[in-house]
N, C-alpha and C positions, 0 to 999 in steps of 0.2 A: 647526486650533485647537491641537492638541498641539505642532506645530512652532513656533507663535507663543509658546507658553508656554516651551518649551525655549530658544528664541532669546532671549526677553526676560529670563528668570530664570536664565540659565546660570551667572552668577557666584554667585547665591544658592544654587543647587543644588550647585555645586561646593564652596562653603564648608561646606555641611552634611557632606560626606564627607571632606574633607581640609583640612589647614592648611599643606601644603607648597607654597610659592609656584610652583616649577617645574611641578609636577603641575597646580596650579590653572590656570596660564596655558595649558598645552597642552590641558587638558580643556575650558576655555571655548571655545577656537578650534574644537575638534572638535565640541562641542555645537552651535555655530552652523552648521557644515557638516551635522550630523545634522538640524537643523531644516529646512534646504533640501532635503536628501536625501529626507526623508519625503514631500514633495510628489510627487516623481517615483516613488518606491517605491509610494506609494498608487495613482497613476494606472496604473502597469503592472500592479498587482494587479487593479484594476477591469477594465482592457482584457483581461487574461488570462481573467478570469471570463466576459466577454462572448464572447470567441472560443471558449472551451470550451463555453459554452452553445449557440453556433452549430454546434458539432461540428467546428470548424476547429482542429486541433491541430498539424498539420505545420509550417506557417509560423511560428507562435509558438514552437515548439520550436527551430527554426533561429535565430530572432531572439534567443532567450534564450542559446543556445550562443554565437553570434557576439558578442553584447553583453558577456557576462561572461568567456568563455574567450579570445576572440580580441582584444577591445578592452580590457576592464577589467584583466585579469590582467597583461598586459605593461605597461599604463599604471601599475598599482600598483607593479610592480617598478622601472620607470624613475624614478618620482617618489620612492619610498621609499629606494632604494639609490643610484641614479645622482645624483639631485639632493639626496640626503641629507635628505629631508623626514620620514623615519622613519614613524611611525604615521600622521601627518597625510597623507603621500603614499599610504598604503594606503587611507585613507578617501576621498581625492580621486579615486583611481583607481576605487574602487567606485562613487562618485557618478557618474563619467563613464560607466561601464557602465550604471548605472541610468537615467541620462538618455537614453542611446542606446536602451535597451530600451523605455522609456516612449514616446519619440517614434516609434520604428518600429512599436510596437503601436498607437499612436493612428492612425498612417497606415493600418495594416491594417484597423482598425475603421472608420475614417472613409471611406476611399476604395477599398480593395481588396474587402472583404467587405460593407461597409455600403451598402445602397441606402436611405439615410435620407431622401432628398428625393422 
């Protein structure tokens, strides 16, 4: 719900804080990425709690390390500095890591540790 509000009203929210057109434009784009990012960030938070509750912390720790340090950080650098996307590249790289983290943890919960059927 929060992501939908941020996505839908990003221009209104940005107008409240600044009237500089360049900052408005960049902020609106980043807020739309943030709205999408929240879905994956929330799902990895939920799956982390499930795995912690199961007492399984080794694989989620490895998944977190790989997702953010091995995948996201280089992606952020490449997008921000090589492709000159600046702060938007940092957010896109972080979103990439968060999506990887969420998908890998959903896999762990659903198929590796979960005997749900």
